[in-house]
GUSE-116490 format. One record per residue (C-alpha): x, y, z; residue number from 1; residue in one letter. Coordinates in Angstrom, 1 decimal, m for minus. Layout:
GUSE-116490
+--------+--------+--------+-----+--------+
!      x !      y !      z ! num ! residu !
+--------+--------+--------+-----+--------+
!      X !      Y !      Z ! NUM !      a !
...
+--------+--------+--------+-----+--------+
end
This chain:
GUSE-116490
+--------+--------+--------+-----+--------+
!      x !      y !      z ! num ! residu !
+--------+--------+--------+-----+--------+
!   22.4 !  m55.8 !   m5.5 !   1 !      x !
!   18.9 !  m56.4 !   m4.4 !   2 !      x !
!   19.4 !  m54.0 !   m1.3 !   3 !      x !
!   20.6 !  m51.5 !   m3.7 !   4 !      x !
!   17.5 !  m51.9 !   m6.0 !   5 !      x !
!   15.2 !  m51.6 !   m2.9 !   6 !      x !
!   16.9 !  m48.3 !   m2.1 !   7 !      x !
!   16.5 !  m47.1 !   m5.7 !   8 !      x !
!   12.8 !  m48.1 !   m5.8 !   9 !      x !
!   12.4 !  m46.5 !   m2.4 !  10 !      x !
!   13.8 !  m43.2 !   m3.6 !  11 !      x !
!   11.8 !  m43.1 !   m6.8 !  12 !      x !
!    8.6 !  m43.7 !   m4.7 !  13 !      x !
!    9.6 !  m41.0 !   m2.4 !  14 !      x !
!   10.1 !  m38.6 !   m5.3 !  15 !      x !
!    6.8 !  m39.8 !   m7.1 !  16 !      x !
!    4.8 !  m38.9 !   m3.7 !  17 !      x !
!    6.7 !  m35.7 !   m3.3 !  18 !      x !
!    5.7 !  m34.5 !   m6.8 !  19 !      x !
!    2.1 !  m35.6 !   m6.5 !  20 !      x !
!    2.1 !  m33.8 !   m3.1 !  21 !      x !
!    3.3 !  m30.5 !   m4.5 !  22 !      x !
!    0.9 !  m30.8 !   m7.3 !  23 !      x !
!   m2.0 !  m31.5 !   m5.0 !  24 !      x !
!   m0.7 !  m28.5 !   m3.0 !  25 !      x !
!   m0.7 !  m26.2 !   m6.0 !  26 !      x !
!   m4.1 !  m27.2 !   m7.0 !  27 !      x !
!   m5.6 !  m26.5 !   m3.5 !  28 !      x !
!   m3.9 !  m23.1 !   m3.3 !  29 !      x !
!   m5.2 !  m22.1 !   m6.8 !  30 !      x !
!   m8.7 !  m23.4 !   m6.1 !  31 !      x !
!   m8.9 !  m21.6 !   m2.5 !  32 !      x !
!   m7.1 !  m18.6 !   m3.7 !  33 !      x !
!   m9.9 !  m16.2 !   m2.2 !  34 !      x !
!   m8.8 !  m17.7 !    1.1 !  35 !      x !
!   m5.0 !  m18.3 !    0.9 !  36 !      x !
!   m4.1 !  m14.8 !   m0.8 !  37 !      x !
!   m5.6 !  m12.7 !    2.2 !  38 !      x !
!   m4.2 !  m15.2 !    4.9 !  39 !      x !
!   m0.6 !  m14.9 !    3.2 !  40 !      x !
!   m0.9 !  m10.9 !    3.0 !  41 !      x !
!   m2.1 !  m10.9 !    6.6 !  42 !      x !
!    0.9 !  m13.1 !    7.9 !  43 !      x !
!    3.2 !  m10.7 !    5.8 !  44 !      x !
!    1.7 !   m7.7 !    7.5 !  45 !      x !
!    2.1 !   m9.5 !   11.0 !  46 !      x !
!    6.0 !   m9.9 !   10.1 !  47 !      x !
!    5.9 !   m6.3 !    9.2 !  48 !      x !
!    4.4 !   m5.0 !   12.5 !  49 !      x !
!    6.1 !   m7.7 !   14.7 !  50 !      x !
!    9.1 !   m5.6 !   15.8 !  51 !      x !
!    6.7 !   m2.7 !   16.9 !  52 !      x !
!    4.2 !   m5.2 !   18.5 !  53 !      x !
!    7.0 !   m6.8 !   20.6 !  54 !      x !
!    8.0 !   m3.6 !   21.9 !  55 !      x !
!    4.6 !   m2.7 !   22.7 !  56 !      x !
!    4.1 !   m6.1 !   24.3 !  57 !      x !
!    7.1 !   m5.3 !   26.6 !  58 !      x !
!    5.7 !   m2.0 !   27.8 !  59 !      x !
!    2.4 !   m4.1 !   28.8 !  60 !      x !
!    0.1 !   m2.6 !   26.2 !  61 !      x !
!   m3.0 !   m4.9 !   25.9 !  62 !      x !
!   m3.2 !   m6.8 !   22.7 !  63 !      x !
!   m6.6 !   m5.4 !   21.7 !  64 !      x !
!   m5.0 !   m2.1 !   21.7 !  65 !      x !
!   m2.0 !   m3.4 !   19.7 !  66 !      x !
!   m4.3 !   m4.7 !   17.0 !  67 !      x !
!   m6.3 !   m1.7 !   16.9 !  68 !      x !
!   m3.0 !    0.5 !   16.4 !  69 !      x !
!   m1.9 !   m2.0 !   13.7 !  70 !      x !
!   m5.2 !   m1.6 !   11.8 !  71 !      x !
!   m5.1 !    2.0 !   12.3 !  72 !      x !
!   m1.6 !    2.4 !   10.7 !  73 !      x !
!   m2.7 !    0.1 !    7.9 !  74 !      x !
!   m5.8 !    2.1 !    7.2 !  75 !      x !
!   m3.9 !    5.4 !    7.1 !  76 !      x !
!   m1.2 !    4.2 !    5.0 !  77 !      x !
!   m3.7 !    2.6 !    2.5 !  78 !      x !
!   m5.7 !    5.9 !    2.5 !  79 !      x !
!   m2.7 !    8.1 !    2.0 !  80 !      x !
!   m1.5 !    5.9 !   m1.0 !  81 !      x !
!   m5.1 !    5.6 !   m2.5 !  82 !      x !
!   m5.4 !    9.3 !   m2.2 !  83 !      x !
!   m2.1 !   10.2 !   m3.9 !  84 !      x !
!   m2.7 !    7.7 !   m6.8 !  85 !      x !
!   m6.5 !    8.7 !   m7.2 !  86 !      x !
!   m5.5 !   12.4 !   m7.3 !  87 !      x !
!   m2.7 !   11.9 !   m9.8 !  88 !      x !
!   m5.0 !    9.9 !  m12.0 !  89 !      x !
!   m7.5 !   12.4 !  m11.9 !  90 !      x !
!   m4.9 !   15.2 !  m12.9 !  91 !      x !
!   m3.6 !   13.0 !  m15.6 !  92 !      x !
!   m7.4 !   12.5 !  m17.1 !  93 !      x !
!   m7.8 !   16.1 !  m17.2 !  94 !      x !
!   m4.6 !   16.5 !  m19.2 !  95 !      x !
!   m5.5 !   13.5 !  m21.4 !  96 !      x !
!   m6.4 !   15.6 !  m24.5 !  97 !      x !
!   m3.1 !   17.5 !  m24.6 !  98 !      x !
!   m0.9 !   14.3 !  m24.5 !  99 !      x !
!   m3.5 !   12.7 !  m27.0 ! 100 !      x !
!   m2.6 !   15.3 !  m29.5 ! 101 !      x !
!    1.0 !   15.0 !  m28.7 ! 102 !      x !
!    1.0 !   11.2 !  m29.2 ! 103 !      x !
!   m1.1 !   11.5 !  m32.4 ! 104 !      x !
!    1.5 !   14.0 !  m34.0 ! 105 !      x !
!    4.5 !   11.5 !  m32.7 ! 106 !      x !
!    2.8 !    8.6 !  m34.4 ! 107 !      x !
!    2.0 !   10.4 !  m37.8 ! 108 !      x !
!    5.3 !   12.0 !  m38.2 ! 109 !      x !
!    7.3 !    8.8 !  m37.3 ! 110 !      x !
!    5.3 !    6.9 !  m39.9 ! 111 !      x !
!    5.8 !    9.6 !  m42.6 ! 112 !      x !
!    9.6 !    9.5 !  m41.9 ! 113 !      x !
!   10.1 !    5.9 !  m42.1 ! 114 !      x !
!    7.8 !    5.5 !  m45.4 ! 115 !      x !
!    4.7 !    4.1 !  m43.8 ! 116 !      x !
!    1.6 !    4.9 !  m46.0 ! 117 !      x !
!   m1.1 !    3.0 !  m44.0 ! 118 !      x !
!   m3.9 !    5.6 !  m43.1 ! 119 !      x !
!   m4.1 !    4.0 !  m39.7 ! 120 !      x !
!   m0.6 !    5.5 !  m38.8 ! 121 !      x !
!   m0.4 !    8.6 !  m41.1 ! 122 !      x !
!   m3.6 !    9.7 !  m39.8 ! 123 !      x !
!   m3.2 !    8.3 !  m36.4 ! 124 !      x !
!   m5.8 !    9.1 !  m33.9 ! 125 !      x !
!   m5.9 !    8.0 !  m30.3 ! 126 !      x !
!   m9.5 !    9.1 !  m29.8 ! 127 !      x !
!  m10.7 !    6.7 !  m32.6 ! 128 !      x !
!   m9.1 !    3.8 !  m30.5 ! 129 !      x !
!  m10.7 !    5.0 !  m27.5 ! 130 !      x !
!  m14.0 !    5.2 !  m29.3 ! 131 !      x !
!  m14.0 !    1.4 !  m29.6 ! 132 !      x !
!  m13.8 !    0.8 !  m26.0 ! 133 !      x !
!  m17.1 !   m0.4 !  m24.3 ! 134 !      x !
!  m17.1 !    2.3 !  m21.4 ! 135 !      x !
!  m20.2 !    0.9 !  m20.0 ! 136 !      x !
!  m18.5 !   m2.7 !  m19.4 ! 137 !      x !
!  m15.2 !   m0.8 !  m18.5 ! 138 !      x !
!  m17.1 !    1.1 !  m15.8 ! 139 !      x !
!  m18.9 !   m2.1 !  m14.5 ! 140 !      x !
!  m15.5 !   m3.6 !  m14.3 ! 141 !      x !
!  m14.0 !   m0.9 !  m12.3 ! 142 !      x !
!  m16.9 !   m0.8 !   m9.7 ! 143 !      x !
!  m16.5 !   m4.5 !   m9.5 ! 144 !      x !
!  m12.7 !   m4.3 !   m9.0 ! 145 !      x !
!  m13.1 !   m1.6 !   m6.6 ! 146 !      x !
!  m15.7 !   m3.5 !   m4.2 ! 147 !      x !
!  m13.5 !   m6.7 !   m4.7 ! 148 !      x !
!  m10.4 !   m4.8 !   m3.4 ! 149 !      x !
!  m12.4 !   m3.2 !   m0.7 ! 150 !      x !
!  m13.8 !   m6.7 !    0.4 ! 151 !      x !
!  m10.0 !   m8.3 !    0.2 ! 152 !      x !
!   m8.8 !   m5.6 !    2.4 ! 153 !      x !
!  m11.5 !   m6.2 !    5.1 ! 154 !      x !
!  m10.8 !  m10.0 !    4.5 ! 155 !      x !
!   m6.9 !   m9.5 !    5.2 ! 156 !      x !
!   m7.7 !   m7.3 !    8.0 ! 157 !      x !
!   m9.9 !  m10.0 !    9.4 ! 158 !      x !
!   m7.4 !  m12.6 !    9.1 ! 159 !      x !
!   m4.6 !  m10.4 !   10.6 ! 160 !      x !
!   m6.8 !  m10.0 !   13.9 ! 161 !      x !
!   m6.5 !  m13.7 !   14.2 ! 162 !      x !
!   m2.9 !  m14.1 !   13.1 ! 163 !      x !
!   m1.8 !  m11.5 !   15.5 ! 164 !      x !
!   m4.0 !  m13.1 !   18.4 ! 165 !      x !
!   m3.2 !  m16.7 !   17.7 ! 166 !      x !
!    0.5 !  m16.7 !   16.3 ! 167 !      x !
!    2.2 !  m17.3 !   19.7 ! 168 !      x !
!    0.0 !  m20.3 !   20.6 ! 169 !      x !
!    0.4 !  m21.8 !   17.1 ! 170 !      x !
!    4.2 !  m21.6 !   17.4 ! 171 !      x !
!    3.9 !  m23.3 !   20.8 ! 172 !      x !
!    1.9 !  m26.2 !   19.3 ! 173 !      x !
!    4.2 !  m26.5 !   16.3 ! 174 !      x !
!    7.3 !  m26.3 !   18.6 ! 175 !      x !
!    6.0 !  m29.1 !   21.1 ! 176 !      x !
!    5.3 !  m31.3 !   18.3 ! 177 !      x !
!    8.8 !  m31.0 !   16.7 ! 178 !      x !
!   10.3 !  m31.5 !   20.1 ! 179 !      x !
!    8.2 !  m34.6 !   20.8 ! 180 !      x !
!    9.3 !  m36.1 !   17.3 ! 181 !      x !
!   12.7 !  m35.0 !   17.6 ! 182 !      x !
!   13.3 !  m36.6 !   21.1 ! 183 !      x !
!   11.3 !  m39.8 !   20.6 ! 184 !      x !
!   14.1 !  m41.6 !   18.8 ! 185 !      x !
!   16.6 !  m40.3 !   21.3 ! 186 !      x !
!   14.8 !  m41.2 !   24.3 ! 187 !      x !
!   14.0 !  m44.7 !   23.2 ! 188 !      x !
!   17.8 !  m45.3 !   22.5 ! 189 !      x !
!   18.5 !  m43.8 !   26.1 ! 190 !      x !
!   15.9 !  m46.2 !   27.5 ! 191 !      x !
!   17.3 !  m49.1 !   26.0 ! 192 !      x !
!   20.9 !  m48.2 !   26.9 ! 193 !      x !
!   19.6 !  m47.9 !   30.5 ! 194 !      x !
!   17.7 !  m51.2 !   30.5 ! 195 !      x !
!   20.9 !  m52.9 !   29.2 ! 196 !      x !
!   23.2 !  m51.4 !   32.0 ! 197 !      x !
!   20.4 !  m51.7 !   34.9 ! 198 !      x !
!   22.9 !  m54.0 !   36.7 ! 199 !      x !
!   25.1 !  m50.9 !   37.1 ! 200 !      x !
!   22.4 !  m49.5 !   39.7 ! 201 !      x !
!   21.2 !  m46.6 !   37.7 ! 202 !      x !
!   18.3 !  m45.0 !   39.5 ! 203 !      x !
!   14.8 !  m44.0 !   37.6 ! 204 !      x !
!   15.4 !  m40.5 !   38.8 ! 205 !      x !
!   18.8 !  m40.6 !   36.7 ! 206 !      x !
!   16.8 !  m41.9 !   33.7 ! 207 !      x !
!   14.1 !  m39.1 !   34.0 ! 208 !      x !
!   16.8 !  m36.4 !   34.4 ! 209 !      x !
!   18.5 !  m37.3 !   31.2 ! 210 !      x !
!   15.2 !  m37.7 !   29.3 ! 211 !      x !
!   14.4 !  m34.0 !   30.5 ! 212 !      x !
!   17.8 !  m32.9 !   29.4 ! 213 !      x !
!   17.2 !  m34.4 !   26.0 ! 214 !      x !
!   13.8 !  m32.7 !   25.8 ! 215 !      x !
!   15.2 !  m29.5 !   27.1 ! 216 !      x !
!   18.1 !  m29.7 !   24.4 ! 217 !      x !
!   15.7 !  m30.2 !   21.5 ! 218 !      x !
!   13.5 !  m27.5 !   22.8 ! 219 !      x !
!   16.4 !  m25.1 !   22.7 ! 220 !      x !
!   17.6 !  m26.3 !   19.4 ! 221 !      x !
!   14.1 !  m25.9 !   17.9 ! 222 !      x !
!   13.3 !  m22.5 !   19.6 ! 223 !      x !
!   16.6 !  m21.0 !   18.2 ! 224 !      x !
!   15.8 !  m22.5 !   14.5 ! 225 !      x !
!   12.2 !  m21.0 !   14.7 ! 226 !      x !
!   13.7 !  m17.8 !   16.0 ! 227 !      x !
!   16.2 !  m17.7 !   13.1 ! 228 !      x !
!   13.5 !  m18.5 !   10.6 ! 229 !      x !
!   11.2 !  m15.9 !   11.9 ! 230 !      x !
!   13.9 !  m13.2 !   12.2 ! 231 !      x !
!   15.2 !  m13.7 !    8.6 ! 232 !      x !
!   11.4 !  m13.7 !    7.2 ! 233 !      x !
!   10.9 !  m10.4 !    9.1 ! 234 !      x !
!   14.2 !   m9.0 !    7.9 ! 235 !      x !
!   13.4 !  m10.0 !    4.1 ! 236 !      x !
!    9.8 !   m8.7 !    4.2 ! 237 !      x !
!   10.5 !   m5.4 !    6.0 ! 238 !      x !
!   13.6 !   m4.7 !    3.8 ! 239 !      x !
!   11.9 !   m5.6 !    0.5 ! 240 !      x !
!    8.8 !   m3.3 !    1.4 ! 241 !      x !
!   11.4 !   m0.5 !    2.7 ! 242 !      x !
!   13.6 !   m0.9 !   m0.5 ! 243 !      x !
!   10.7 !   m0.6 !   m2.8 ! 244 !      x !
!    9.3 !    2.3 !   m0.9 ! 245 !      x !
!   12.7 !    4.1 !   m0.9 ! 246 !      x !
!   13.2 !    3.5 !   m4.5 ! 247 !      x !
!    9.5 !    4.6 !   m5.5 ! 248 !      x !
!   10.0 !    7.8 !   m3.3 ! 249 !      x !
!   13.5 !    8.7 !   m4.5 ! 250 !      x !
!   12.5 !    8.1 !   m8.3 ! 251 !      x !
!    9.5 !   10.1 !   m7.8 ! 252 !      x !
!   11.3 !   13.0 !   m6.3 ! 253 !      x !
!   14.0 !   12.8 !   m9.0 ! 254 !      x !
!   11.6 !   12.7 !  m11.9 ! 255 !      x !
!    9.7 !   15.8 !  m10.5 ! 256 !      x !
!   13.1 !   17.5 !  m10.4 ! 257 !      x !
!   13.8 !   16.7 !  m14.0 ! 258 !      x !
!   10.4 !   18.0 !  m14.9 ! 259 !      x !
!    8.4 !   14.7 !  m15.9 ! 260 !      x !
!    4.8 !   15.1 !  m15.4 ! 261 !      x !
!    2.8 !   12.8 !  m13.1 ! 262 !      x !
!    6.1 !   11.7 !  m11.1 ! 263 !      x !
!    4.1 !   10.4 !   m8.3 ! 264 !      x !
!    2.4 !    7.8 !  m10.4 ! 265 !      x !
!    5.8 !    6.5 !  m11.9 ! 266 !      x !
!    7.1 !    6.5 !   m8.2 ! 267 !      x !
!    4.2 !    4.1 !   m7.2 ! 268 !      x !
!    4.7 !    2.1 !  m10.3 ! 269 !      x !
!    8.3 !    1.5 !   m9.1 ! 270 !      x !
!    6.9 !    0.7 !   m5.7 ! 271 !      x !
!    4.6 !   m1.8 !   m6.8 ! 272 !      x !
!    6.1 !   m3.6 !   m9.8 ! 273 !      x !
!    9.6 !   m4.1 !   m8.3 ! 274 !      x !
!    7.9 !   m6.8 !   m6.2 ! 275 !      x !
!    7.9 !   m8.8 !   m9.4 ! 276 !      x !
!   11.8 !   m9.3 !  m10.4 ! 277 !      x !
!   13.1 !   m8.3 !  m13.7 ! 278 !      x !
!    9.8 !   m7.9 !  m15.6 ! 279 !      x !
!    8.6 !   m5.5 !  m12.9 ! 280 !      x !
!   11.5 !   m3.2 !  m13.1 ! 281 !      x !
!   11.1 !   m3.2 !  m17.0 ! 282 !      x !
!    7.3 !   m2.2 !  m16.6 ! 283 !      x !
!    8.5 !    0.5 !  m14.0 ! 284 !      x !
!   11.0 !    1.8 !  m16.8 ! 285 !      x !
!    8.8 !    1.8 !  m19.9 ! 286 !      x !
!    5.7 !    3.8 !  m18.7 ! 287 !      x !
!    7.5 !    7.0 !  m17.6 ! 288 !      x !
!    9.9 !    6.8 !  m20.6 ! 289 !      x !
!    7.0 !    6.8 !  m22.9 ! 290 !      x !
!    5.5 !    9.5 !  m20.9 ! 291 !      x !
!    8.8 !   11.4 !  m21.2 ! 292 !      x !
!    8.8 !   10.9 !  m25.0 ! 293 !      x !
!    5.1 !   12.0 !  m25.4 ! 294 !      x !
!    5.6 !   15.0 !  m23.3 ! 295 !      x !
!    8.9 !   16.5 !  m24.7 ! 296 !      x !
!    9.0 !   14.6 !  m28.2 ! 297 !      x !
!   12.6 !   14.3 !  m27.5 ! 298 !      x !
!   14.4 !   11.2 !  m27.8 ! 299 !      x !
!   17.3 !   12.5 !  m25.7 ! 300 !      x !
!   15.1 !   13.4 !  m22.9 ! 301 !      x !
!   13.3 !   10.0 !  m22.9 ! 302 !      x !
!   16.8 !    8.3 !  m22.7 ! 303 !      x !
!   17.8 !   10.5 !  m19.9 ! 304 !      x !
!   14.7 !    9.7 !  m18.0 ! 305 !      x !
!   15.4 !    5.9 !  m18.9 ! 306 !      x !
!   19.1 !    6.1 !  m17.6 ! 307 !      x !
!   17.9 !    7.9 !  m14.4 ! 308 !      x !
!   15.4 !    5.3 !  m13.4 ! 309 !      x !
!   17.4 !    2.4 !  m14.6 ! 310 !      x !
!   20.5 !    3.7 !  m12.4 ! 311 !      x !
!   18.4 !    4.4 !   m9.4 ! 312 !      x !
!   16.7 !    1.0 !   m9.6 ! 313 !      x !
!   20.2 !   m0.7 !   m9.9 ! 314 !      x !
!   21.5 !    1.2 !   m6.9 ! 315 !      x !
!   18.3 !    0.0 !   m4.8 ! 316 !      x !
!   17.9 !   m3.4 !   m6.1 ! 317 !      x !
!   21.4 !   m5.0 !   m7.2 ! 318 !      x !
!   23.7 !   m2.9 !   m4.6 ! 319 !      x !
!   21.6 !   m1.9 !   m1.5 ! 320 !      x !
!   19.1 !   m4.6 !   m1.1 ! 321 !      x !
!   21.7 !   m7.6 !   m1.3 ! 322 !      x !
!   23.9 !   m5.6 !    1.3 ! 323 !      x !
!   21.0 !   m5.1 !    3.6 ! 324 !      x !
!   19.4 !   m8.7 !    3.4 ! 325 !      x !
!   22.4 !  m10.5 !    2.8 ! 326 !      x !
!   23.8 !  m13.1 !    0.3 ! 327 !      x !
!   22.2 !  m16.0 !    2.0 ! 328 !      x !
!   18.8 !  m15.1 !    0.3 ! 329 !      x !
!   20.4 !  m14.8 !   m3.0 ! 330 !      x !
!   18.0 !  m16.8 !   m5.4 ! 331 !      x !
!   19.1 !  m18.5 !   m8.7 ! 332 !      x !
!   17.8 !  m16.4 !  m11.7 ! 333 !      x !
!   16.1 !  m20.0 !  m12.8 ! 334 !      x !
!   14.5 !  m20.3 !   m9.8 ! 335 !      x !
!   13.1 !  m16.7 !   m9.8 ! 336 !      x !
!   11.9 !  m17.2 !  m13.5 ! 337 !      x !
!   10.1 !  m20.4 !  m12.4 ! 338 !      x !
!    8.9 !  m18.9 !   m9.0 ! 339 !      x !
!    7.3 !  m15.8 !  m11.1 ! 340 !      x !
!    5.6 !  m18.4 !  m13.6 ! 341 !      x !
!    4.4 !  m20.7 !  m11.0 ! 342 !      x !
!    3.0 !  m18.3 !   m8.6 ! 343 !      x !
!    1.6 !  m16.2 !  m11.5 ! 344 !      x !
!   m0.3 !  m19.3 !  m12.7 ! 345 !      x !
!   m1.5 !  m20.0 !   m9.1 ! 346 !      x !
!   m2.6 !  m16.7 !   m8.0 ! 347 !      x !
!   m2.4 !  m14.3 !  m11.0 ! 348 !      x !
!   m0.9 !  m10.8 !  m10.8 ! 349 !      x !
!   m1.1 !  m11.1 !   m7.1 ! 350 !      x !
!    0.9 !  m14.3 !   m7.0 ! 351 !      x !
!    3.6 !  m12.7 !   m9.2 ! 352 !      x !
!    4.0 !   m9.9 !   m6.9 ! 353 !      x !
!    4.3 !  m12.3 !   m4.0 ! 354 !      x !
!    6.4 !  m14.8 !   m5.9 ! 355 !      x !
!    9.8 !  m13.8 !   m4.7 ! 356 !      x !
!    8.9 !  m13.1 !   m1.0 ! 357 !      x !
!    7.2 !  m16.5 !   m0.8 ! 358 !      x !
!   10.1 !  m18.2 !   m2.7 ! 359 !      x !
!   12.7 !  m16.5 !   m0.4 ! 360 !      x !
!   10.7 !  m17.8 !    2.8 ! 361 !      x !
!   10.5 !  m21.2 !    1.5 ! 362 !      x !
!   14.3 !  m21.1 !    1.1 ! 363 !      x !
!   14.8 !  m19.7 !    4.4 ! 364 !      x !
!   13.1 !  m22.7 !    6.0 ! 365 !      x !
!   14.7 !  m25.1 !    3.8 ! 366 !      x !
!   18.2 !  m23.6 !    4.7 ! 367 !      x !
!   17.5 !  m24.1 !    8.3 ! 368 !      x !
!   16.5 !  m28.0 !    7.8 ! 369 !      x !
!   18.8 !  m30.5 !    9.1 ! 370 !      x !
!   17.8 !  m32.9 !    6.2 ! 371 !      x !
!   20.5 !  m33.4 !    3.7 ! 372 !      x !
!   17.9 !  m33.6 !    0.9 ! 373 !      x !
!   16.2 !  m30.3 !    1.7 ! 374 !      x !
!   19.7 !  m28.7 !    2.0 ! 375 !      x !
!   20.5 !  m29.9 !   m1.4 ! 376 !      x !
!   17.3 !  m28.4 !   m2.8 ! 377 !      x !
!   18.4 !  m25.2 !   m1.0 ! 378 !      x !
!   21.6 !  m25.1 !   m2.7 ! 379 !      x !
!   20.1 !  m25.5 !   m6.1 ! 380 !      x !
!   17.9 !  m22.5 !   m5.0 ! 381 !      x !
!   20.7 !  m20.4 !   m4.2 ! 382 !      x !
!   22.9 !  m18.0 !   m6.6 ! 383 !      x !
!   26.8 !  m18.9 !   m6.6 ! 384 !      x !
!   27.7 !  m15.3 !   m7.5 ! 385 !      x !
+--------+--------+--------+-----+--------+
end
């Protein structure tokens, strides 16, 4: 009974230490978000460029040239997306008075039809709402946000240079440390056995050979594990970005065919917000549906747009994405909810955007662990569907 009590006490202490450790990590991540967010995004960029960089490395392209190419591609992609978004919003701003009058008419007529007599609704004016906005503060906020985004992009690229340059060295250091830890107990057991059987005439050369075999075996095992983890992370990050990009482009083109104004903006919304599970898809759906309603004043047209977007998002994110990524990365809906809330609390909207990739990566690492406790946590995180 005493032994069982000691075991229970030890388990409770370990659980308490784990909870305290995770809490401290969360606090550190939140307080140093200006450092960790660019670092995490830089590592995501590393995984995105990893297949290309590996091929360039095989054909003997210098590392500095590879880094310059990666940065150039990132700048060109960012510039292209920014130009599309800015041009679309400028065009939207020019057409705003037309949509404003349509919105005023829709709200006023709807209020009259359902018997609302409040002057705010019966004489609804979007311009009156806009007049209450402090434009000076808004413009100042926009400029501050713009410079902040530019600074963060430069910070990300700064980290990216060091990540690409130092990832292999970091991997070797971690691998050697794991080999040392994993081999230590086996080598100790081997030496004890050899010492006990010294009378059998076992030479020191044989002992060293067996020790080297143990180290080589552990190194091969850990290398394979790290390779598996890296491959799965690359696959997930690249596939997620590809799925969001494919869905955004497809929905943008389809909405353009259906005649919805500013289809490019709604495609960009689909690309960005679908990094946030469930909530993001809803946001990406609501905005274009409202635009369809204001543009056409037709509920049937708005419902058609809603059905088209919902259907395409279902195809991309409920059918194609699980098929390509694989069921191994399925996450329990409760885990998805908590990951969005926790990462959103730690890093705000950026944390919500990164929540599922980060949680999926944590699950990948846990799934490749030999620890029974970690595998149990991995099973809890998994969806059984």
